[in-house]
PAMITOR-154816 format. One line per 5 residues: for each residue x, y, z of N, C-alpha, C. Coordinates in nm, 4 decimals, padded with zeros to 6 digits. Layout:
BEGIN
X:Y:Z:X:Y:Z:X:Y:Z | ...
***
This chain:
BEGIN
-11.2814:12.3293:02.5466:-11.2271:12.1948:02.5284:-11.2756:12.1371:02.3961 | -11.1974:12.0461:02.3449:-11.2293:11.9819:02.2183:-11.3272:11.8667:02.2372 | -11.4060:11.8411:02.1331:-11.4995:11.7281:02.1360:-11.4358:11.6001:02.0849 | -11.3062:11.6042:02.0594:-11.2368:11.4858:02.0075:-11.2068:11.3923:02.1237 | -11.2509:11.2666:02.1085:-11.2327:11.1659:02.2124:-11.1041:11.0875:02.1863
-11.0199:11.0770:02.2842:-10.8969:10.9970:02.2739:-10.9311:10.8531:02.3080 | -10.8862:10.7597:02.2211:-10.9131:10.6169:02.2425:-10.7819:10.5423:02.2560 | -10.7826:10.4366:02.3288:-10.6627:10.3557:02.3515:-10.6814:10.2149:02.2956 | -10.5704:10.1531:02.2599:-10.5660:10.0120:02.2175:-10.6503:09.9828:02.0939 | -10.6557:10.0745:01.9999:-10.7225:10.0514:01.8720:-10.6174:09.9953:01.7766
-10.6352:09.8724:01.7232:-10.5341:09.8140:01.6348:-10.5208:09.8909:01.5029 | -10.3987:09.8981:01.4543:-10.3706:09.9631:01.3265:-10.3948:09.8624:01.2152 | -10.4750:09.8964:01.1141:-10.4987:09.8021:01.0037:-10.3719:09.7819:00.9202 | -10.3637:09.6672:00.8569:-10.2491:09.6376:00.7707:-10.2435:09.7377:00.6564 | -10.1228:09.7724:00.6145:-10.1051:09.8660:00.5031:-10.1489:09.8005:00.3736
-10.2086:09.8805:00.2888:-10.2468:09.8317:00.1561:-10.1309:09.8562:00.0624 | -10.1234:09.7766:-00.0422:-10.0118:09.7899:-00.1351:-10.0426:09.8864:-00.2487 | -10.1453:09.9655:-00.2368:-10.1787:10.0617:-00.3404:-10.3080:10.0239:-00.4100 | -10.3549:10.1139:-00.4916:-10.4838:10.0935:-00.5567:-10.4866:09.9685:-00.6425 | -10.3789:09.9440:-00.7179:-10.3759:09.8302:-00.8091:-10.2863:09.7172:-00.7587
-10.2298:09.7330:-00.6411:-10.1329:09.6371:-00.5916:-10.1812:09.4936:-00.5873 | -10.3059:09.4732:-00.5505:-10.3592:09.3376:-00.5425:-10.4340:09.2989:-00.6687 | -10.4512:09.3915:-00.7600:-10.5243:09.3655:-00.8828:-10.4407:09.2816:-00.9807 | -10.3120:09.3033:-00.9789:-10.2227:09.2361:-01.0734:-10.1409:09.1294:-01.0009 | -10.1105:09.0163:-01.0663:-10.0460:08.9035:-00.9987:-09.8928:08.9092:-00.9973
-09.8324:09.0275:-00.9803:-09.6869:09.0403:-00.9863:-09.6144:08.9443:-00.8922 | -09.6597:08.9363:-00.7684:-09.5907:08.8562:-00.6669:-09.5965:08.7065:-00.6967 | -09.6977:08.6615:-00.7692:-09.7099:08.5182:-00.7989:-09.6351:08.4782:-00.9258 | -09.5798:08.5756:-00.9962:-09.5166:08.5460:-01.1251:-09.3707:08.5059:-01.1090 | -09.3262:08.4170:-01.1962:-09.1859:08.3771:-01.2069:-09.1331:08.4294:-01.3396
-09.0005:08.4336:-01.3530:-08.9404:08.4770:-01.4792:-08.9974:08.3938:-01.5934 | -09.0393:08.4594:-01.7004:-09.0992:08.3920:-01.8155:-09.2512:08.3944:-01.8150 | -09.3125:08.4240:-01.7009:-09.4585:08.4329:-01.6924:-09.5050:08.5664:-01.7494 | -09.6295:08.5716:-01.7957:-09.6871:08.6963:-01.8444:-09.8376:08.6943:-01.8243 | -09.8976:08.8127:-01.8335:-10.0429:08.8244:-01.8357:-10.0785:08.9366:-01.9311
-10.2033:08.9361:-01.9759:-10.2483:09.0378:-02.0712:-10.3651:09.1165:-02.0131 | -10.3635:09.2454:-02.0413:-10.4748:09.3334:-02.0106:-10.5443:09.3594:-02.1432 | -10.6605:09.3030:-02.1603:-10.7301:09.3105:-02.2882:-10.7834:09.4508:-02.3160 | -10.7672:09.4920:-02.4403:-10.8183:09.6216:-02.4857:-10.8456:09.6115:-02.6343 | -10.9554:09.6692:-02.6780:-10.9962:09.6595:-02.8178:-10.9403:09.7708:-02.9057
-10.9409:09.8912:-02.8545:-10.9015:10.0041:-02.9381:-10.7618:10.0534:-02.9026 | -10.7059:10.1299:-02.9935:-10.5734:10.1879:-02.9692:-10.5762:10.2784:-02.8460 | -10.6843:10.3538:-02.8304:-10.6992:10.4431:-02.7154:-10.7033:10.3638:-02.5842 | -10.7757:10.2532:-02.5816:-10.7824:10.1693:-02.4617:-10.6458:10.1097:-02.4292 | -10.5719:10.0701:-02.5325:-10.4377:10.0157:-02.5115:-10.3454:10.1195:-02.4487
-10.3526:10.2425:-02.4974:-10.2704:10.3503:-02.4412:-10.3064:10.3743:-02.2950 | -10.4367:10.3727:-02.2653:-10.4832:10.3928:-02.1283:-10.4313:10.2819:-02.0371 | -10.4398:10.1572:-02.0840:-10.3891:10.0440:-02.0059:-10.2390:10.0570:-01.9828 | -10.1654:10.0924:-02.0865:-10.0200:10.1065:-02.0742:-09.9855:10.2159:-01.9735 | -10.0577:10.3277:-01.9779:-10.0324:10.4370:-01.8826:-10.0670:10.3954:-01.7400
-10.1641:10.3091:-01.7248:-10.2055:10.2640:-01.5922:-10.1081:10.1599:-01.5353 | -10.0639:10.0675:-01.6164:-09.9831:09.9573:-01.5647:-09.8368:09.9966:-01.5424 | -09.7832:10.0861:-01.6245:-09.6405:10.1199:-01.6150:-09.5980:10.1699:-01.4769 | -09.6664:10.2678:-01.4167:-09.6238:10.3104:-01.2833:-09.6439:10.2036:-01.1764 | -09.7430:10.1178:-01.1962:-09.7677:10.0096:-01.1008:-09.6537:09.9090:-01.1049
-09.6088:09.8754:-01.2249:-09.4932:09.7859:-01.2413:-09.3702:09.8496:-01.1774 | -09.3483:09.9764:-01.2046:-09.2322:10.0482:-01.1504:-09.2310:10.0429:-00.9979 | -09.3455:10.0706:-00.9345:-09.3531:10.0662:-00.7881:-09.3252:09.9255:-00.7353 | -09.3795:09.8236:-00.8018:-09.3555:09.6867:-00.7566:-09.2074:09.6536:-00.7642 | -09.1428:09.6929:-00.8742:-08.9994:09.6667:-00.8897:-08.9184:09.7365:-00.7808
-08.9546:09.8574:-00.7439:-08.8828:09.9315:-00.6394:-08.9008:09.8670:-00.5031 | -09.0184:09.8127:-00.4779:-09.0448:09.7480:-00.3492:-08.9902:09.6056:-00.3425 | -08.9583:09.5462:-00.4590:-08.9102:09.4083:-00.4650:-08.7836:09.4032:-00.5500 | -08.6700:09.4424:-00.4900:-08.5448:09.4406:-00.5664:-08.5194:09.3032:-00.6279 | -08.4759:09.3029:-00.7513:-08.4526:09.1779:-00.8226:-08.5654:09.1415:-00.9172
-08.6853:09.1940:-00.8927:-08.7979:09.1692:-00.9830:-08.7871:09.2669:-01.0994 | -08.8080:09.2168:-01.2193:-08.8022:09.3022:-01.3372:-08.9097:09.2603:-01.4365 | -08.9803:09.3589:-01.4908:-09.0910:09.3351:-01.5817:-09.0736:09.4174:-01.7079 | -09.1349:09.3713:-01.8156:-09.1407:09.4450:-01.9417:-09.2865:09.4459:-01.9857 | -09.3337:09.5612:-02.0315:-09.4691:09.5705:-02.0859:-09.4606:09.6078:-02.2332
-09.5516:09.5504:-02.3109:-09.5589:09.5802:-02.4541:-09.7045:09.5838:-02.4970 | -09.7335:09.6758:-02.5877:-09.8645:09.6776:-02.6508:-09.8654:09.5701:-02.7585 | -09.9661:09.4840:-02.7550:-09.9800:09.3745:-02.8515:-10.1157:09.3893:-02.9211 | -10.1441:09.3020:-03.0157:-10.2669:09.3136:-03.0962:-10.3943:09.3290:-03.0139 | -10.4075:09.2515:-02.9071:-10.5336:09.2522:-02.8330:-10.5247:09.3181:-02.6951
-10.4201:09.3982:-02.6709:-10.4102:09.4671:-02.5426:-10.2686:09.5029:-02.5060 | -10.2412:09.4956:-02.3750:-10.1079:09.5227:-02.3217:-10.0647:09.3996:-02.2444 | -09.9464:09.3469:-02.2766:-09.8953:09.2273:-02.2090:-09.7804:09.2666:-02.1180 | -09.7758:09.2028:-01.9996:-09.6710:09.2248:-01.9018:-09.5972:09.0932:-01.8806 | -09.4640:09.0964:-01.8992:-09.3789:08.9797:-01.8763:-09.2900:09.0028:-01.7573
-09.2708:08.8986:-01.6774:-09.1682:08.9052:-01.5733:-09.0419:08.8469:-01.6347 | -08.9336:08.9236:-01.6340:-08.8092:08.8786:-01.6948:-08.7043:08.8409:-01.5900 | -08.7210:08.8848:-01.4672:-08.6306:08.8452:-01.3557:-08.7125:08.8274:-01.2316
***
């Protein structure tokens, strides 16, 4: 017999929205709003852009009608909500 104990009535925890889902304020943004991810070097900016792009994409897929644009700027990477 197995040593695994079967348990009943254990509540299922709420699903998380992903590693960065709560880190960025996508859901609180309106069209025209933006935020910046600060980075000093070109390498840090590239890293930020690579990190934020898939997160934006996933948010857009889960929230039809939401649309964002990201751009590398002088002091980091900026994300704008356009829809």
